[in-house]
N, C-alpha and C positions, 0 to 999 in steps of 0.2 A: 347650498345649505342642506337640501334634501338628500343630495348623495352622501355628504358628510354624515348626516344623521343616521342614514341606512348602513353606513360602514361601522359607525360606532355601535349601533344595535347589534350587528353582526359579530363585532368584535367582542362585545359583552356576552353575548350567547356562547361564543367559542371558548371565552375564558371560564365560563361557568360550567361548561361541559368539561373542560380540561381539569377543573378542580373538584369534580364530583367524587364523593366518597363512596359511591355505590360500586360494589365489586364488579369489576370489568376484567377483560382479558385481552392480551395482545398475542398474536401468533406471529413469531419472528423467524424468518428464514435467514440462516448465515452459515459461514464456514469456519467459525472460530472453535475448533475442536481441540487444540493442543492445551496441555496444562496451563501455560502462562496466558493463552487467549481466553480459556474458560474462566480463569480467575479474574480477568478483567471484565468480561461479560457479566460476571456476577455482581459487580458494582451496579451495572444498570438494572438488573433484575431486582436487587434489594431497594434501589430507589424507587421502582415502580411499586413494589410490594408495600413500601411504607405509605403509599397513596391509596392502597386498596385495590391496586390493579395486578391481576395474575399474569403469569408469563408462560405461554405454550411454546416450548422450544421446538425448532425444527432445524437441527444441525445437519449440513451436508459436508462431509469431510472432503478435503481439497483445498490446498492452501491458495491456489490462484483463483478460486471461485468458478472455475469453468464448470464443474459438475453441478454447482448450486444453480447456475443459470439454465442448465438443462432441466432441472427439477422444476425451476419457477416457470419455465415455458409451458411445461406440462399443466401446471396448476392453473395458469392463466387461461390456457386453451380450453380447459375443462370448466371454466367460469367460477373458479374458487381461489382467487388470489389471497396470499397471505396478508396480514395487516401491515407488515413492514418487511423490507428485504435488504440485507446488506448488499451494497453495490459499489462499484468502482467507475469513475470516469465516464466514458462514452456509452457504457451499458445504461447508465441512468438517462442520458439524452436519447437513446434509442427507444427506451420505454415511454419517455415523454412524448417522442413523436408520434407514438402509437396512441396517445391520449389515455394511457393507462394509469397515470399517476394523478394523486390528489394535489389540489392547489392549497399550499401553506402560506400564502402571501399575507392574509390577515394576521396570523399568528406571528410570522416573521417581522411584520411592521410593528406589532405590540411590543415585541421583545427586542427590536433594534438589530437584528442580524446583519443587515447591510453595513452597520457601522463597525462590526467586530470580526467578521469572517473575510479573510483575505480574497481579493478579486480573483486570484488564480483558482480558488475553491469554487467561488460563485459561478464561474464558468461551467462547472459540472452540476452544480446544485440548483441552477435555474434553467427554465425553459420559457422562451418568449417572454422574458422579464419576470416570470413567476417562480417563486420558490416551490420545488417538488421534492426536496429531500433535506435531511438534517445531517450536516457533517459532524462526525464523531471525532476526528483526529486529522493529523497530517503525519504521514509515514514518509521518510526519506529512504531511498533503495540503495544508494552508493555507499554503503558502510561495509567495513571488514571487522569480524569480531575474532578475537585472538585469546588463547590461553596464556595468561601471563607467566605461568611457571614454566611452561615449555620454552617461551621465547627467553626467559631469563637464564634457563639452564644452558640454552644454546648461544647466549650472548647475542641475540638478535634484537636490534633497535627497531622501533616503529618504522617501516618503510615509507618514503615520501615519494619515491619515483618508481617506474616500472622496473627498471634494472635493479634497484635495492629489493623490490619484492621478489623477483626472480632469484636473486642471490639467497634471500631468506628461505625461499622454497627449496633451493638446493641443499642448504644447511639442514633443514628438517628431514628431507629425504635420506641425506647421508647419515642422520642419527637413527634411521629405521622407523621413523613415524610418518604418519600420512600428512603431507603438507596442507592439503585443503579438503575439508569436509563438505561433500556436495551430494544432492539428491538428483538423480537423473530423470526430472520431469521437465516437460517443455518450458513451463513458466520459470522454473529455476535456472535452466540454461539460459533463458532470455534475460533474467535478472542479472546474471554475471555478464552477458554480452553488453548489456545496458551500460555497466560501469566500464567495461573494457572500451567500448566505442567512445564514450565521453572522454576517458583518459587518453586514448590514441589521438583523437582528432580535435579535442577541445570543444567547447560550447557552441561555436558557430557551426562546426561541422555536425554535431549532434542535431542541432536544430534544422539544418538543411536536410539531413538525411531522414531524420524520424518524425519530425512535425510538418516540415514542408514537403517531404517525400520527393526531393529533388533527384532525378534519375542519374545526373552526372556525379552527385555526391554518393549515392548509393553505389554506383559502379566504379568508384575511385580507387586508386592505389592505397589510399588511407584506410579504406573499408577493408581492402585485402590484408593490410597490416593488423587491422583489429581481428580478423578471422585467424591470422597467424598466432596472435596472441592467445586467442581462445584455445588453439592447439596446445599451447603451453600450460594453460589451466588443466586441459584434459590429461596431460601427461603427469600431473600432480594430484589426482584423486585416486582413491582406492578402486579395486576391481569390482567392489560390490555396490557401486553408487546407483546403478539403475533402478528406477522406480522408488527410491528411498524418499520418504517425507521429509520436509525441511527441518522439522524440529527433531528428528533422529540425527540428521547431521549436526545440528546445533549441539545435541548431547555428546557427540564425539568430541567437540571442542571443549565442553563442559568437563568432560571425564579425562581430558589430556590425551585422548587417542589420535586427535588431530591439532594442528596448530592454528589454522585459520578457517574462517567460513565467510563467503561473499553473500550477504543476505540483508534485507531491509531490517529497519530498527525493531520490527516485531520480535526479532530473534532475542533481544534483551529480556523480554518477558520470561523466556525459558531460563536464562541464566538467574533471574531473580527468584523464579519459582524454585530453583534448585538451591537457593540460599547463598548465592554468590554475590559478591560486591564489586562494582566497577572500579577500575584502577588498582584493585588488590587482587582479585581473582581473575578478572578478564579485562581486556582492552577494547575499546571501540575507536575506530578512526576512518576517515574517508578513504575511499579506494585511491592508491597512490596516483596523483595526477589529476584528481578531481577535488582538491582540498577547498577550492573556492567556489564550487558549484554544488548544487543540490538537485537530484531527480526525485520527484515525490509521487506518491499517490495518496488518496485520502479516502478512508472508509466513510461511507454515508449510509443512512438508512432512508430509502426511498418509500414513500408511503403510497400504497396502491388504493386507487379510488374504490371505496366501498359503497358509494352512493353519491347523491348530489353535493353533499357537504362533507367536510373533514370530520371523521369520528371522534368522539370524546377521548377514546383510547389513544388514536393516533396523535391528538393534540397533546395529551399528557406525555406520550413518549418523546415526541419532538422537544417539548419544552424541557423535559429531563436531560435530553442528549445535549442541548445547548446551554444548560445552566453552568456557570463558572465552576461551581462546586464539583459537579460530575466530570466537567472537562479536566480538571485537576486530578481527582480520585481515579478516573479511568486510565488516563494516559500515564500516570505514575507506575500503574501496574502493567499496562499493555506495552510500553516501551517507546510509544509514539509521542507526539507533542500535540498540545491543543489546536483545535480548529479556530479558537478565538484568539485574537492577538492582545487581549487585555488581561490575559491570565498570568500571574506571577510564576517565576521559576523556582521560588523558595522551597517547595516540596519535592522538587525534582532532583534526582541523583546526578553525579558528574556527567553521565552520557546524556541525560535528558537536558541538563543545562547546555551542554554542548550542541545538542540537536536544535534547541530553541534558538540559540545564538546563531548558528549557521543557517537556519531557515530565515531568520530575520536579515541577515547580511546578503544572503542570496537574492532575497526578494528585492531588497534595496538596489543591489548592483545589476539586476536583470539577469541573473544566473540561475533562476528557479525554473526548472523545466518539468513538465509532466513525463512521467516515466513510460517509455515505449512498452516495456515489459508488463507494465500493470495498468494498461488501458487508458493511460491519460496523455497520450501523444498522438494517437490516431485511431480510427474506428476499429471494431473487433475483427472485421474481415481482414484488414491489413495486419493487425497485430498477430492475427493467427497464422497469416502467411509467413510473417518473419519468423514466428516461432518454429514453423516447419523447416525453413531453411537452416536456422541456427542449431536446432536440434539434430538435423541430418548431418551437418558439419561436425558437430560435437561427438557424435557417434561413429565418424569415420566414413560416411557415405559420400561426402564430397571433400575434395581438397579445397583450399582457400579460394583459388582462382574460380573454380566452378561455383563455390558458395556465393562469391560476389555476383556472378552472371545470373544464378538462380534467384538472388535476392532482388535484383533489378527487375526481373521478369515477374516474380510473384507480386511485388508491390503494384507494378503497372496493371496487372490483371485485376487486383482486388480493390485498388483506391477508387 
């Protein structure tokens, strides 16, 4: 009884802190710098401002978050961590292992997070059974985005197999357009390889290779075939792809300069920001061969410990993030789907409804997998080692057989 009373007292104090009308401020480090992402983030800013809490923005450009993590390390090392930091997957657990994150368990218990957040996300939001971050969304990464007018003009139906996809690419190239819009950055190369590997070998292969890190699977003929298919992708991007940001590649599809882009569903935010409508101006579909599977990442805001207790601003931020209203408003704009399972799809567009249905089906069938390319399949050291091999192959430094050998070695050294 004494323990329960203590918990109730602490909970009441935390609730009072989070609802304080006194002007406070949160400093938030993130990498949402594109137009669609900035529009989505503004939903959260306005939510907090309505509570009298200011927002100190700390954007660090770079879609994969690598640069942001470098900046974060410097801030923490200097003893000045931000209030909250956008993070993915194993990065959250790494910081939790260092004891750097605040304990959100009381707040999570009051608000019932355990009941509404899928277990696959909780794996990265909890450490030693305690909540340390607030999930914002679920992104799935094995999407293809297409300019509908280009496909209609060339008589291309949505491809459902690898062979159909290659035939579509050949038609686009013959018409003098760029088949695939791509940005030559390591995380983008890995995002494409993610879908290629899943399509080539299927879900069991993907799990054994990138989650279990099985050396026989990594070194298999199937993996060589995946690299061979990556070479086909490379032959269908334009000559100026190197270093291009992902949203600029999306703009190529929006403007009709390219037919397809292989990118996570954050790309939808760029189409929406440009005034485009799903199924009318652009198409969204799973990469051919992965129609029944979903690879995911989930943006979360990890709360860095500012003292022995959770700060009132952090509590308000976490509460705002997990509220059903915000989950809907944010994800409608962002292109992702809610991190809560109890949110209606009524407000979502055609691609959003499809994404929510796909996620639910994949979770039910056991075909929901953390994305290798986005830090949800293995630790950062392994992910980065895979990045190096995939990018070297994509840039012509390795042939497929050599890439397989290098992949086995890189994973073995870094796991």
